[in-house]
VMD Tcl script that builds the backbone (N, CA, C; Angstrom):
set m [mol new atoms 360]
animate dup $m
set s [atomselect $m all]
$s set {name element resname resid chain x y z} {
  {N N MET 1 A 80.785 -91.788 -72.549}
  {CA C MET 1 A 81.206 -91.601 -70.959}
  {C C MET 1 A 82.671 -91.410 -71.080}
  {N N ALA 2 A 83.720 -92.074 -72.018}
  {CA C ALA 2 A 85.125 -91.413 -71.742}
  {C C ALA 2 A 85.113 -89.990 -72.475}
  {N N ASP 3 A 84.146 -89.545 -73.496}
  {CA C ASP 3 A 84.281 -88.210 -73.228}
  {C C ASP 3 A 84.240 -87.371 -72.358}
  {N N THR 4 A 82.589 -87.724 -71.477}
  {CA C THR 4 A 82.746 -86.914 -70.535}
  {C C THR 4 A 83.520 -86.639 -69.282}
  {N N VAL 5 A 84.100 -87.968 -69.156}
  {CA C VAL 5 A 85.181 -87.953 -67.911}
  {C C VAL 5 A 86.393 -86.805 -68.553}
  {N N THR 6 A 86.996 -87.010 -69.669}
  {CA C THR 6 A 87.307 -86.223 -70.431}
  {C C THR 6 A 87.625 -84.587 -70.441}
  {N N ARG 7 A 86.311 -84.425 -70.859}
  {CA C ARG 7 A 85.505 -82.726 -70.327}
  {C C ARG 7 A 85.548 -82.201 -69.014}
  {N N ALA 8 A 85.226 -83.038 -68.052}
  {CA C ALA 8 A 85.432 -82.983 -66.558}
  {C C ALA 8 A 86.501 -82.529 -66.141}
  {N N SER 9 A 87.322 -83.699 -66.378}
  {CA C SER 9 A 88.899 -83.609 -65.466}
  {C C SER 9 A 89.887 -82.971 -66.535}
  {N N GLY 10 A 89.871 -83.054 -67.551}
  {CA C GLY 10 A 91.147 -82.322 -68.615}
  {C C GLY 10 A 91.942 -83.528 -69.022}
  {N N VAL 11 A 91.362 -84.956 -68.291}
  {CA C VAL 11 A 92.203 -85.954 -68.567}
  {C C VAL 11 A 91.902 -86.871 -69.591}
  {N N PRO 12 A 92.758 -87.260 -70.333}
  {CA C PRO 12 A 92.260 -88.237 -71.533}
  {C C PRO 12 A 91.861 -89.654 -70.895}
  {N N ALA 13 A 90.689 -89.690 -71.770}
  {CA C ALA 13 A 89.855 -91.102 -71.106}
  {C C ALA 13 A 89.022 -91.985 -72.462}
  {N N VAL 14 A 89.769 -92.850 -72.383}
  {CA C VAL 14 A 89.112 -94.041 -73.475}
  {C C VAL 14 A 88.940 -94.939 -73.315}
  {N N TRP 15 A 87.561 -94.983 -74.567}
  {CA C TRP 15 A 86.558 -96.217 -74.428}
  {C C TRP 15 A 86.560 -97.325 -75.382}
  {N N GLN 16 A 86.904 -98.743 -74.729}
  {CA C GLN 16 A 86.832 -99.740 -75.186}
  {C C GLN 16 A 86.216 -100.742 -75.445}
  {N N PRO 17 A 85.761 -101.474 -76.271}
  {CA C PRO 17 A 84.173 -102.478 -75.992}
  {C C PRO 17 A 85.159 -103.800 -75.381}
  {N N TRP 18 A 84.334 -104.341 -74.684}
  {CA C TRP 18 A 84.701 -105.340 -73.425}
  {C C TRP 18 A 84.534 -106.768 -74.074}
  {N N GLN 19 A 85.886 -107.277 -74.812}
  {CA C GLN 19 A 86.082 -108.144 -75.406}
  {C C GLN 19 A 86.896 -109.374 -75.072}
  {N N GLY 20 A 86.796 -110.539 -74.077}
  {CA C GLY 20 A 87.701 -111.186 -73.370}
  {C C GLY 20 A 88.211 -110.744 -72.324}
  {N N GLU 21 A 89.646 -110.740 -72.237}
  {CA C GLU 21 A 90.455 -110.109 -70.985}
  {C C GLU 21 A 90.650 -108.804 -71.471}
  {N N VAL 22 A 90.436 -107.854 -70.897}
  {CA C VAL 22 A 91.000 -106.238 -70.812}
  {C C VAL 22 A 92.572 -106.211 -71.018}
  {N N VAL 23 A 93.220 -105.918 -72.370}
  {CA C VAL 23 A 94.536 -105.103 -71.722}
  {C C VAL 23 A 94.885 -103.709 -71.797}
  {N N VAL 24 A 95.287 -103.533 -70.829}
  {CA C VAL 24 A 95.321 -102.370 -70.543}
  {C C VAL 24 A 96.503 -101.686 -70.851}
  {N N PRO 25 A 96.136 -100.558 -71.772}
  {CA C PRO 25 A 97.238 -99.499 -72.792}
  {C C PRO 25 A 98.300 -99.287 -71.539}
  {N N ALA 26 A 99.747 -99.014 -72.069}
  {CA C ALA 26 A 100.522 -98.815 -71.160}
  {C C ALA 26 A 100.476 -97.057 -71.236}
  {N N GLY 27 A 100.856 -96.771 -69.922}
  {CA C GLY 27 A 100.733 -95.502 -69.377}
  {C C GLY 27 A 99.487 -95.623 -68.777}
  {N N THR 28 A 98.858 -96.364 -68.419}
  {CA C THR 28 A 97.407 -95.684 -68.126}
  {C C THR 28 A 97.681 -95.773 -66.303}
  {N N THR 29 A 97.297 -94.719 -65.544}
  {CA C THR 29 A 97.399 -94.551 -63.987}
  {C C THR 29 A 96.080 -94.694 -63.421}
  {N N LEU 30 A 94.794 -94.942 -63.938}
  {CA C LEU 30 A 93.627 -94.974 -63.177}
  {C C LEU 30 A 93.067 -96.535 -64.280}
  {N N LEU 31 A 92.417 -97.576 -63.402}
  {CA C LEU 31 A 91.569 -98.365 -63.929}
  {C C LEU 31 A 90.615 -98.743 -62.742}
  {N N MET 32 A 89.399 -98.356 -62.904}
  {CA C MET 32 A 88.685 -98.600 -62.573}
  {C C MET 32 A 87.317 -99.509 -62.813}
  {N N ASN 33 A 86.779 -100.133 -62.094}
  {CA C ASN 33 A 85.830 -100.938 -62.293}
  {C C ASN 33 A 84.328 -100.355 -61.872}
  {N N ALA 34 A 83.777 -100.445 -63.080}
  {CA C ALA 34 A 82.202 -99.380 -62.593}
  {C C ALA 34 A 80.965 -100.182 -63.040}
  {N N THR 35 A 81.690 -101.890 -63.229}
  {CA C THR 35 A 80.754 -102.648 -63.571}
  {C C THR 35 A 80.277 -103.488 -62.303}
  {N N HIS 36 A 78.779 -104.162 -62.538}
  {CA C HIS 36 A 78.358 -105.229 -61.198}
  {C C HIS 36 A 79.308 -106.368 -60.586}
  {N N LEU 37 A 80.630 -106.608 -62.104}
  {CA C LEU 37 A 81.180 -107.435 -60.889}
  {C C LEU 37 A 81.571 -107.338 -60.082}
  {N N GLY 38 A 82.346 -108.358 -59.500}
  {CA C GLY 38 A 83.012 -108.529 -57.623}
  {C C GLY 38 A 82.094 -108.045 -56.863}
  {N N CYS 39 A 80.365 -108.122 -57.095}
  {CA C CYS 39 A 79.689 -107.889 -56.000}
  {C C CYS 39 A 79.257 -108.865 -55.634}
  {N N ALA 40 A 79.357 -109.041 -53.814}
  {CA C ALA 40 A 78.390 -110.175 -53.440}
  {C C ALA 40 A 76.687 -110.218 -54.125}
  {N N PRO 41 A 76.703 -111.346 -54.016}
  {CA C PRO 41 A 77.186 -112.340 -53.564}
  {C C PRO 41 A 77.714 -112.795 -54.483}
  {N N GLU 42 A 77.930 -112.873 -55.736}
  {CA C GLU 42 A 78.283 -113.774 -56.924}
  {C C GLU 42 A 80.477 -113.461 -56.687}
  {N N LEU 43 A 80.523 -112.335 -56.309}
  {CA C LEU 43 A 81.878 -111.632 -56.564}
  {C C LEU 43 A 82.768 -112.634 -57.516}
  {N N GLU 44 A 82.398 -112.389 -58.971}
  {CA C GLU 44 A 82.580 -112.507 -60.155}
  {C C GLU 44 A 83.939 -111.757 -60.470}
  {N N PRO 45 A 85.203 -112.260 -60.777}
  {CA C PRO 45 A 86.376 -111.761 -61.725}
  {C C PRO 45 A 85.995 -110.899 -62.571}
  {N N VAL 46 A 86.866 -109.507 -62.265}
  {CA C VAL 46 A 87.132 -108.553 -63.601}
  {C C VAL 46 A 88.224 -109.365 -64.496}
  {N N PRO 47 A 87.401 -109.205 -66.003}
  {CA C PRO 47 A 89.110 -109.881 -66.541}
  {C C PRO 47 A 89.668 -109.003 -66.974}
  {N N VAL 48 A 90.830 -108.470 -66.385}
  {CA C VAL 48 A 92.087 -108.004 -66.656}
  {C C VAL 48 A 93.066 -108.767 -67.023}
  {N N ARG 49 A 93.666 -108.701 -68.023}
  {CA C ARG 49 A 94.738 -108.973 -68.085}
  {C C ARG 49 A 96.191 -108.331 -67.027}
  {N N TRP 50 A 96.331 -109.033 -66.075}
  {CA C TRP 50 A 97.345 -107.874 -64.944}
  {C C TRP 50 A 98.484 -107.691 -65.724}
  {N N ASP 51 A 98.970 -108.647 -66.720}
  {CA C ASP 51 A 100.732 -108.440 -66.823}
  {C C ASP 51 A 100.494 -107.022 -67.600}
  {N N THR 52 A 99.403 -106.810 -68.028}
  {CA C THR 52 A 99.483 -105.521 -68.632}
  {C C THR 52 A 99.320 -103.901 -67.552}
  {N N VAL 53 A 99.277 -104.337 -66.636}
  {CA C VAL 53 A 98.537 -103.165 -65.688}
  {C C VAL 53 A 99.982 -103.043 -64.694}
  {N N ASP 54 A 100.242 -101.949 -64.976}
  {CA C ASP 54 A 101.642 -101.017 -64.573}
  {C C ASP 54 A 101.412 -101.259 -62.889}
  {N N PRO 55 A 102.401 -101.650 -61.919}
  {CA C PRO 55 A 102.121 -102.064 -60.423}
  {C C PRO 55 A 102.028 -100.435 -60.173}
  {N N ALA 56 A 102.379 -99.385 -60.605}
  {CA C ALA 56 A 101.729 -97.817 -60.406}
  {C C ALA 56 A 100.898 -97.376 -60.261}
  {N N CYS 57 A 99.568 -98.243 -61.397}
  {CA C CYS 57 A 98.497 -97.886 -61.493}
  {C C CYS 57 A 97.104 -98.419 -60.223}
  {N N VAL 58 A 96.703 -96.790 -60.028}
  {CA C VAL 58 A 95.809 -96.670 -59.099}
  {C C VAL 58 A 94.539 -97.208 -59.233}
  {N N VAL 59 A 93.988 -98.776 -58.828}
  {CA C VAL 59 A 92.783 -99.571 -58.839}
  {C C VAL 59 A 91.627 -99.394 -58.216}
  {N N VAL 60 A 90.689 -98.702 -59.073}
  {CA C VAL 60 A 88.943 -98.035 -58.294}
  {C C VAL 60 A 88.310 -98.958 -58.418}
  {N N ASP 61 A 87.212 -99.261 -56.728}
  {CA C ASP 61 A 86.091 -99.914 -57.599}
  {C C ASP 61 A 84.997 -99.420 -56.723}
  {N N VAL 62 A 83.470 -99.267 -57.442}
  {CA C VAL 62 A 82.512 -98.412 -56.982}
  {C C VAL 62 A 81.732 -99.530 -56.247}
  {N N ILE 63 A 82.559 -100.665 -56.341}
  {CA C ILE 63 A 81.387 -101.723 -55.502}
  {C C ILE 63 A 81.869 -101.675 -54.065}
  {N N THR 64 A 80.499 -101.419 -53.174}
  {CA C THR 64 A 81.047 -101.531 -51.700}
  {C C THR 64 A 80.707 -102.571 -50.637}
  {N N ASN 65 A 80.488 -103.556 -51.607}
  {CA C ASN 65 A 80.097 -105.251 -50.584}
  {C C ASN 65 A 80.790 -105.926 -51.594}
  {N N PRO 66 A 81.506 -106.968 -51.708}
  {CA C PRO 66 A 82.625 -106.402 -50.096}
  {C C PRO 66 A 83.896 -105.391 -50.373}
  {N N ARG 67 A 83.614 -104.716 -49.269}
  {CA C ARG 67 A 84.894 -103.364 -49.111}
  {C C ARG 67 A 85.854 -103.552 -49.745}
  {N N ILE 68 A 86.326 -105.153 -50.508}
  {CA C ILE 68 A 87.768 -105.231 -51.259}
  {C C ILE 68 A 86.841 -106.913 -51.923}
  {N N THR 69 A 86.869 -105.923 -53.133}
  {CA C THR 69 A 86.496 -107.170 -54.274}
  {C C THR 69 A 87.456 -107.704 -54.438}
  {N N PRO 70 A 87.059 -108.816 -55.185}
  {CA C PRO 70 A 88.590 -109.798 -55.928}
  {C C PRO 70 A 88.926 -109.142 -57.167}
  {N N PHE 71 A 88.799 -107.861 -57.956}
  {CA C PHE 71 A 89.094 -106.647 -58.679}
  {C C PHE 71 A 90.678 -106.084 -57.836}
  {N N LEU 72 A 90.207 -105.499 -56.773}
  {CA C LEU 72 A 91.047 -105.202 -55.332}
  {C C LEU 72 A 92.189 -106.310 -54.849}
  {N N ALA 73 A 91.336 -107.049 -54.126}
  {CA C ALA 73 A 92.903 -108.006 -54.198}
  {C C ALA 73 A 93.169 -108.204 -54.804}
  {N N THR 74 A 93.144 -108.197 -56.359}
  {CA C THR 74 A 94.057 -108.856 -57.355}
  {C C THR 74 A 95.168 -107.975 -57.402}
  {N N ALA 75 A 94.097 -106.573 -57.590}
  {CA C ALA 75 A 95.325 -105.439 -57.924}
  {C C ALA 75 A 96.215 -105.091 -57.090}
  {N N ARG 76 A 95.807 -105.230 -55.107}
  {CA C ARG 76 A 96.730 -105.064 -54.191}
  {C C ARG 76 A 97.973 -106.349 -54.181}
  {N N ARG 77 A 97.636 -107.539 -54.746}
  {CA C ARG 77 A 98.410 -108.227 -55.089}
  {C C ARG 77 A 99.621 -108.402 -56.559}
  {N N HIS 78 A 98.936 -107.576 -57.115}
  {CA C HIS 78 A 100.171 -107.187 -58.061}
  {C C HIS 78 A 100.815 -105.959 -57.836}
  {N N GLY 79 A 100.469 -105.659 -56.455}
  {CA C GLY 79 A 101.504 -104.197 -55.848}
  {C C GLY 79 A 100.912 -102.695 -56.718}
  {N N CYS 80 A 99.352 -102.769 -56.676}
  {CA C CYS 80 A 98.619 -101.582 -57.072}
  {C C CYS 80 A 98.404 -100.842 -55.806}
  {N N PRO 81 A 98.300 -99.481 -56.054}
  {CA C PRO 81 A 97.551 -98.756 -54.872}
  {C C PRO 81 A 96.078 -99.116 -55.708}
  {N N VAL 82 A 95.157 -98.761 -54.193}
  {CA C VAL 82 A 93.280 -99.384 -54.480}
  {C C VAL 82 A 92.678 -98.222 -53.365}
  {N N VAL 83 A 91.394 -98.346 -54.036}
  {CA C VAL 83 A 90.526 -97.308 -53.797}
  {C C VAL 83 A 89.390 -98.318 -53.586}
  {N N ASP 84 A 88.843 -98.276 -52.758}
  {CA C ASP 84 A 87.488 -98.983 -52.581}
  {C C ASP 84 A 86.219 -98.633 -52.438}
  {N N GLY 85 A 85.027 -99.128 -53.024}
  {CA C GLY 85 A 83.795 -98.720 -53.245}
  {C C GLY 85 A 83.645 -97.595 -51.733}
  {N N VAL 86 A 83.492 -98.422 -51.456}
  {CA C VAL 86 A 83.238 -97.625 -49.492}
  {C C VAL 86 A 84.078 -95.778 -49.332}
  {N N GLU 87 A 84.925 -95.974 -49.630}
  {CA C GLU 87 A 85.807 -94.651 -49.969}
  {C C GLU 87 A 85.315 -93.659 -51.427}
  {N N MET 88 A 85.310 -94.311 -51.901}
  {CA C MET 88 A 84.327 -93.643 -53.110}
  {C C MET 88 A 82.471 -93.040 -52.796}
  {N N LEU 89 A 82.451 -93.969 -52.101}
  {CA C LEU 89 A 81.034 -93.294 -51.263}
  {C C LEU 89 A 81.573 -92.264 -50.529}
  {N N VAL 90 A 82.081 -92.346 -49.612}
  {CA C VAL 90 A 82.295 -91.006 -49.009}
  {C C VAL 90 A 82.268 -89.979 -48.925}
  {N N GLN 91 A 83.093 -90.145 -50.192}
  {CA C GLN 91 A 83.861 -88.845 -50.393}
  {C C GLN 91 A 82.932 -87.953 -51.655}
  {N N LEU 92 A 82.118 -88.944 -52.331}
  {CA C LEU 92 A 81.131 -88.150 -52.803}
  {C C LEU 92 A 79.598 -87.583 -51.880}
  {N N ALA 93 A 79.723 -88.314 -51.036}
  {CA C ALA 93 A 79.077 -87.774 -50.306}
  {C C ALA 93 A 79.363 -86.562 -49.087}
  {N N MET 94 A 80.378 -86.553 -49.221}
  {CA C MET 94 A 81.297 -85.408 -48.211}
  {C C MET 94 A 80.976 -84.192 -49.302}
  {N N GLN 95 A 81.257 -83.985 -50.770}
  {CA C GLN 95 A 81.522 -83.352 -51.838}
  {C C GLN 95 A 79.729 -82.920 -51.804}
  {N N ILE 96 A 78.975 -83.596 -52.013}
  {CA C ILE 96 A 77.428 -83.581 -52.438}
  {C C ILE 96 A 77.046 -82.837 -50.846}
  {N N PHE 97 A 77.425 -83.079 -49.316}
  {CA C PHE 97 A 76.795 -82.394 -48.583}
  {C C PHE 97 A 77.910 -81.122 -48.286}
  {N N GLU 98 A 78.482 -80.805 -48.708}
  {CA C GLU 98 A 78.958 -79.242 -48.891}
  {C C GLU 98 A 78.579 -78.353 -49.451}
  {N N GLN 99 A 78.110 -78.984 -51.523}
  {CA C GLN 99 A 77.696 -78.347 -51.957}
  {C C GLN 99 A 76.100 -78.142 -51.628}
  {N N TRP 100 A 75.809 -79.184 -51.185}
  {CA C TRP 100 A 74.223 -78.740 -50.714}
  {C C TRP 100 A 74.222 -77.521 -49.432}
  {N N THR 101 A 74.739 -77.739 -48.280}
  {CA C THR 101 A 74.876 -77.067 -47.305}
  {C C THR 101 A 75.694 -75.818 -46.917}
  {N N GLY 102 A 76.953 -75.932 -47.915}
  {CA C GLY 102 A 77.808 -75.011 -47.794}
  {C C GLY 102 A 78.946 -74.879 -46.945}
  {N N VAL 103 A 78.654 -76.264 -45.573}
  {CA C VAL 103 A 79.611 -76.477 -44.783}
  {C C VAL 103 A 80.993 -77.287 -45.055}
  {N N THR 104 A 81.847 -77.552 -44.798}
  {CA C THR 104 A 82.993 -77.980 -45.441}
  {C C THR 104 A 82.798 -79.055 -44.214}
  {N N PRO 105 A 82.481 -80.845 -44.957}
  {CA C PRO 105 A 82.076 -81.911 -43.487}
  {C C PRO 105 A 83.699 -82.453 -42.877}
  {N N GLU 106 A 83.575 -83.186 -41.892}
  {CA C GLU 106 A 84.750 -83.311 -41.230}
  {C C GLU 106 A 84.463 -84.871 -41.916}
  {N N GLU 107 A 85.319 -85.147 -42.209}
  {CA C GLU 107 A 85.875 -86.643 -43.285}
  {C C GLU 107 A 85.670 -87.697 -41.971}
  {N N GLU 108 A 86.571 -87.567 -40.852}
  {CA C GLU 108 A 86.230 -88.676 -39.614}
  {C C GLU 108 A 84.585 -89.224 -39.230}
  {N N VAL 109 A 84.298 -87.866 -39.754}
  {CA C VAL 109 A 82.398 -88.157 -39.084}
  {C C VAL 109 A 81.558 -88.587 -40.342}
  {N N PHE 110 A 82.115 -88.784 -41.664}
  {CA C PHE 110 A 81.565 -89.522 -42.411}
  {C C PHE 110 A 81.757 -91.055 -42.794}
  {N N GLN 111 A 83.583 -91.221 -42.282}
  {CA C GLN 111 A 83.587 -92.394 -41.985}
  {C C GLN 111 A 82.983 -93.037 -41.099}
  {N N ARG 112 A 82.797 -92.234 -39.879}
  {CA C ARG 112 A 82.331 -93.204 -38.937}
  {C C ARG 112 A 80.723 -94.132 -39.191}
  {N N ALA 113 A 80.176 -93.085 -39.706}
  {CA C ALA 113 A 78.538 -93.530 -40.179}
  {C C ALA 113 A 79.120 -94.473 -40.929}
  {N N VAL 114 A 79.635 -94.322 -41.991}
  {CA C VAL 114 A 79.697 -95.566 -42.770}
  {C C VAL 114 A 79.956 -96.668 -42.838}
  {N N ALA 115 A 80.900 -97.175 -41.595}
  {CA C ALA 115 A 81.555 -98.202 -40.816}
  {C C ALA 115 A 80.499 -98.098 -40.113}
  {N N GLU 116 A 79.199 -97.905 -39.218}
  {CA C GLU 116 A 78.622 -98.367 -38.749}
  {C C GLU 116 A 77.382 -98.802 -39.424}
  {N N ALA 117 A 77.227 -97.925 -40.298}
  {CA C ALA 117 A 76.270 -98.591 -41.222}
  {C C ALA 117 A 76.736 -99.951 -41.971}
  {N N LEU 118 A 77.741 -99.907 -42.247}
  {CA C LEU 118 A 77.969 -101.421 -42.838}
  {C C LEU 118 A 78.234 -102.190 -41.714}
  {N N GLY 119 A 78.337 -102.289 -40.382}
  {CA C GLY 119 A 78.763 -102.866 -38.909}
  {C C GLY 119 A 80.360 -103.169 -39.187}
  {N N GLU 120 A 80.989 -102.474 -39.495}
  {CA C GLU 120 A 82.819 -102.977 -39.523}
  {C C GLU 120 A 82.570 -102.149 -37.713}
}
mol reanalyze $m
mol bondsrecalc $m
mol representation Tube
mol addrep $m
């Protein structure tokens, strides 16, 4: 997966085995949870050593329920900018819509549709 991310984005990505708490390498600018951890109803924490995360690091979660997972809540407390799974869903849906139809979608329409679907 790290190789695919590197090829697709041009940004070096590194895979590391998960053993205990994750120590985030210095210079990391994006930290993403792409696991089930933090999903309702269990809300398990993602085992990250937050003292190794630079507050300028953008923290992303793919979980949509809850919108602000324990991972993102901790990142916010650490001072990191966050992107929630709902925002990830909206941005992906917009890209797919444009690819399929050739029409550039209005983000507000997608944001409103997702909020209504989630009962927000």
